[in-house]
N, C-alpha and C positions, 0 to 999 in steps of 0.2 A: 527363540525370541529375538526380535530385531534389536540390535544394540548390545546384547550380552557379550558376544565375542569381542567386539571392538573395545568395550569398556572394562572387561574383567580384570585386565592387568593393572589398571590404576585405580579402579573404583571398587573392586571386589574385596572380600574379607582378607585375601592374601596380601593386601597392601593397604592396611587401614590408615597408614601415616601419609598417604598421598596428599600433597598440598592442594588447596582449592584451585590454584592457578593451573596445575596439571589436570585436575578433573575437568575444569572449564575447557581447556584446550582439547581434551579427548572428545568431549561432547560436541564442540564446534566442528571438529574434523569429521565426526560421525555424521552430523547433520549435513554438512556441505557435500560429503561423499554421497549421501543418500539423494540429494537433489540433483546431483550430476548423473547418478545411475538411473533415476526414474524419469529423466528427460525434462524435469521442471525448469532447469536453467535454460534449456533450449527454447522452451515456450516463452521465456522472458524476452528472447530475441525476436520471436515470431509475432507475438501478440501486438506490439505497436505497429508492425508492418501490416498486419491484417486490418487493424483499425483504419490506418491511412488508406488502404486499398478499398475498404468498404464504404468509406464516407468521403474522402477527398476526391476520388476519381468521379463518382456520380454526381456530387453536389457542388463541385468547384465552380462550374459555370453559373449555376443558379445563384449561389451566394455572392460571387463576384459581381453579378448584375445588380444586386441590391446595394453594392458599394463597399463590400468588405474584401480584403485580401484573405482568401480562405486558408492559405497556409499559415498566416499569422493568427487567424481566428481559431484554428483547430489545435494549435500547439498546447494550450492548457489542458484540454480534455484528453488528448493523447497521453500526456504525462500522468494525469490523474487516473485514467483507466489502466495504465501500465502498473502503477503502484497498487491498484485494487486487485489485479491479478496476483500480485505478491501476497496480499492479505488472504486471498482465497487459498493459496498454496499453504500458507502458515496454518490456517485453520484445519485443513485436511491432514497435514503432517501431525499436528497435535492430537487430532481425533483418532487417527490411525494408531499412533503410539499408545493412546489410552486404551483402545480396543485390544491391542496386542499385549497389554500389561507392562509396557515399558515404564510408564510413570509410576506404577506401583513398585516396580523393582528399584527405581531410583530413590523412592522414599525410604527404603530399608537399608540402603547403602550408607556407609560412613562418610557422608559429605553434607555440606550446608544445603538446606532446602532451596535456597535461591540459585544455586549453580545451574540446574536445568533451565530455569527461566532466563538467566543471563545468556546461556548458550543459545537458546532459541532466538533470543532478541538479537544477538550478534549475527546469527545466520540470516535473520530477516533483514537486518541492515545491509548485509552483503548483497542479498537478493534485490533490495530496494535500489542500491547503487547500480547494479547490473541493469535492472529494468529501466531506471532513469537514463542511464547512458545509451541504452538501445532506443528508448523513446526519443531522446534528443537527437540522435543520429537520423532517425526516421523523419523527424520534424525538419531537420536541415535538408534532408533529401528532397522533400516535397516543396521546399522553398522558404521555410521560416528562417528569419535572421533577427538578432536583437535590434530593436528600434534605435536608429542612429540619432544622437542629439542634434546633429547638424541638418539631416535631411528629413527625419520623421518626427522631430520634437519628442523623442523618447529618451530613455535613461541608459541606453547602450547595454553593455554586458553587466554593469552593476545592477540595473533593474532586472535583467534576465536571471542573474544569480539570486536575487531576492525571491523571485518567482519560483525558482528551483528549490530554494530553501523551504519555502512554504509547502511545496509538494513533498519534500523529504520528511518534514515534521508530520504532516497529515498522514503520509504513508506509514510512518512508524507508529502513530497512534492507532491507525486502522489495523495494522498488523498485531499490535498488542491486544486489541479487542478481538480480533479473529483468533489469535492464539488462545485467549481465555474462553471464547465460545467453543473451540475445539476441545478444551479441557472438560467443560461441563456438558457438552452434547452427548447424547446417548450413542449415536452412530455417526460415522463419517458422511453418510448420505444426508442426514439431517443438517449437518454442518455445512455442506456444500449449498444447500437450499437457503440457509440463513444468511450466507455471505453473498452468493451470486445474485439472487433476485433483487435485494434492495439496491446494490450498487448498479446493477443493470438498469433498473427502472429509473433511479435518480439520475443516472447518466444520460439516458435517452430523453427524459423530461427536464433537461437543463438547457442553459444558454451556451453550452459547450459545443454542440454540433450545429445548431442553427440559431439565428438571432431571435430575440424575444418576440419581435413583430411577426414572425412566421408561425407562432402558436395561436390557437383560438383565444380570443380575448378573455373568455371565462376562466381560463387556467393560468393567466398571466401572473396572478398573485403567488400561486404555488411555485411556478417555474422560477420566478425572480428571486424568491426568498429561501428556497431550499438550499441545503449545504453545498452541493456541487456547484450550483450557479454562483453562490457567494465566493467559493474558492476561485472559480474562473474569473470573477470580477476582480478579486484581489490580485491575481496573477497578471491580468491585463493592465491594471492600474500600476502595478510595480514596474512593468516593462515600459509604461508610458511616463513613469516618474511622477505620477500624481496620486500615489497611495497615501491615504490619511488614516488616522485612527478611526474616524467615523465609518470608513469603508471597511477597515480591517476588523472592527469590533465583532460583527456577527460571526466571522470565521473563528476568531479567538474564543468566543463563547461556545460555538459548536465543538471546537477542539477540547475545551474543558469538559464538555459533555461526554465526548469519547473517552477521555481519561477517567472520568468518574465511572462510566460504564465498565471499562476494563477493570478498574479496582473492585467494583461490586462483583463482577464475574469471578475474579481471582479469589475473592473472599468466600464466595459460594463453593468454589472448588476446594479450598483449604478446609472449610467446615465439613464438606462431604467426605474428604479424604481422612479426616480425623475420627470419623465414626468407626 
């Protein structure tokens, strides 16, 4: 069983007095080792580069002609799609561990029930930081820069950091939901479909890749108000230094919805595990 050998020394019956901090550390190391071995961390480097190659190169001239700097325009969606890949990986790891009986073993070990969740969350945070670092490097490679207060009427690095903080919080909430979906899903295959398709469809039907005016008029309402477009708007306004509560409010409420969904899914898992 995956995880048994790595955790037996501190988590097994032979050492029932292991401190929660030790148990947490063992599970974090186990998870990080696993994502290095299965190549997931490598994909965090490659995925932003693939997005830039697939969209920036063919659409740059078209969008620039409309009046947008496409490198600046594309930055929010590259960052958001990068963290969505992390969420997909979190769901798959959780689902595979459930299929292999790892979660069931952890429940009978002498440790607090919250330790595995904390360990997975720390692992996801590490992956989010890696993905965001890679995404930011790719954005700078294609020409993105913080909007200068002197030249661009922007907020500089302070605005860019606010935009990145928004991405980090959204990525963490999405990873929590994905982890919970992995816990309650019956198979890893079902998990991958539940995560990949919504994020892919919402990403493509958003204002992250092309301006709203490029969509057919009949779909403008959906494209403008769906969560990915709202996040893109918040990030752009943060970089411009014009972010207000009225603009931020929809993203805040969408985030509360993600948090509530994660809580509901974890409650379902706990109830199912108690049977």
